[in-house]
C-alpha positions as CSV (number, residue, x, y, z in Angstrom):
1,E,98.8,150.7,123.0
2,I,98.3,149.3,119.5
3,N,101.0,151.5,118.1
4,S,103.5,150.1,120.6
5,L,102.5,146.6,119.6
6,F,103.2,147.4,116.0
7,K,106.6,149.0,116.7
8,E,107.7,146.0,118.7
9,F,106.4,143.5,116.2
10,L,107.7,145.2,113.1
11,I,111.4,145.3,114.2
12,Q,111.8,141.9,112.4
13,F,110.7,143.2,109.0
14,K,112.8,145.0,106.3
15,S,111.4,147.2,103.5
16,F,110.7,145.5,100.2
17,D,109.2,146.1,96.8
18,V,105.7,145.2,95.5
19,M,104.6,145.2,91.9
20,G,101.3,146.3,90.4
21,G,99.2,143.7,88.6
22,D,95.8,144.2,87.0
23,I,93.5,147.2,87.6
24,V,90.1,145.9,88.5
25,S,86.8,147.4,89.7
26,W,85.2,146.5,93.0
27,G,81.8,148.1,92.6
28,D,82.5,151.7,91.8
29,I,86.1,151.6,93.2
30,Q,89.1,150.8,91.1
31,V,92.1,149.0,92.7
32,T,95.4,147.8,91.4
33,L,96.0,144.2,92.5
34,L,99.5,143.4,93.8
35,Q,101.4,140.6,92.2
36,P,102.2,137.8,94.6
37,S,105.0,138.6,97.0
38,D,106.5,136.4,99.8
39,E,107.6,139.5,101.7
40,F,104.1,141.1,101.6
41,D,102.5,137.8,102.5
42,A,104.8,137.4,105.5
43,L,104.2,140.9,106.7
44,Y,100.4,140.7,106.2
45,R,100.0,137.3,107.9
46,G,102.4,138.3,110.7
47,I,100.4,141.4,111.5
48,Q,97.2,139.6,111.4
49,E,98.4,136.8,113.8
50,M,100.0,139.5,116.1
51,L,96.6,141.3,116.3
52,I,94.6,138.1,116.9
53,D,97.1,137.0,119.6
54,N,96.5,140.3,121.3
55,G,92.7,140.0,121.3
56,A,91.8,142.0,118.2
57,V,88.2,141.7,117.0
58,F,87.6,142.3,113.3
59,N,84.4,143.9,111.9
60,E,84.7,141.9,108.7
61,P,86.6,138.7,109.4
62,E,85.7,137.3,105.9
63,Y,88.5,139.6,104.6
64,L,91.2,138.0,106.8
65,A,93.7,135.3,105.7
66,D,92.8,133.9,102.3
67,G,89.8,136.3,102.1
68,F,92.2,139.3,101.7
69,T,93.3,140.4,98.2
70,P,96.5,142.5,98.3
71,H,95.7,145.7,96.5
72,V,96.1,149.5,96.4
73,T,93.2,151.8,95.7
74,V,93.4,153.9,92.6
75,Q,93.3,157.6,93.6
76,K,92.2,160.6,91.6
77,S,95.8,162.0,91.6
78,E,97.8,158.8,91.2
79,K,97.7,155.0,90.9
80,L,100.0,152.0,90.8
81,V,100.3,151.1,87.1
82,P,100.5,147.4,86.2
83,G,104.2,146.4,86.1
84,D,105.4,149.3,88.1
85,S,106.9,148.7,91.6
86,R,106.7,150.6,94.8
87,R,108.8,150.3,98.0
88,V,106.9,149.2,101.2
89,W,108.9,151.0,103.9
90,C,106.2,151.9,106.4
91,V,103.2,150.3,108.0
92,S,100.3,152.6,108.9
93,V,97.8,151.9,111.6
94,V,94.4,153.0,110.3
95,D,91.0,153.3,112.0
96,M,88.7,152.3,109.2
97,F,85.6,153.6,110.9
98,P,86.6,156.7,113.0
99,G,83.6,157.7,115.1
100,G,81.5,155.0,113.3
101,D,81.9,156.8,109.9
102,F,82.6,154.1,107.2
103,E,83.5,156.9,104.7
104,Q,86.4,158.3,106.6
105,R,89.9,157.0,107.6
106,L,92.1,158.1,110.5
107,I,95.8,157.2,110.6
108,S,96.7,156.7,114.2
109,G,100.4,155.9,113.7
110,N,103.1,155.0,111.2
111,V,106.0,152.5,111.8
112,E,108.9,152.5,109.5
113,L,110.5,149.2,108.4
114,A,114.2,148.6,108.5
115,S,116.1,149.5,105.3
């Protein structure tokens, strides 16, 4: 059901570029902050509103709206370098606690944005 909501909602969005900002540490995790982007902000806020309008309950609501910091996690094999850009062409629906396990992630669907 949620994947269908995403597909229907995301029809209005086109792919866009984001640019890496500073690399910072959040505890023992490094992330690359994203530079401000009107396109990313519209996508993020739109998805959040769509989910709330459809009855979503969030485990950590303090990270919604202005509590969210756009970022990508630095991986062992790759990272977004400050000043480099990446194309946002797909939205993934991710279960952040599959089976109650906070250390795992499960992608339940992907929706491509228009070119």
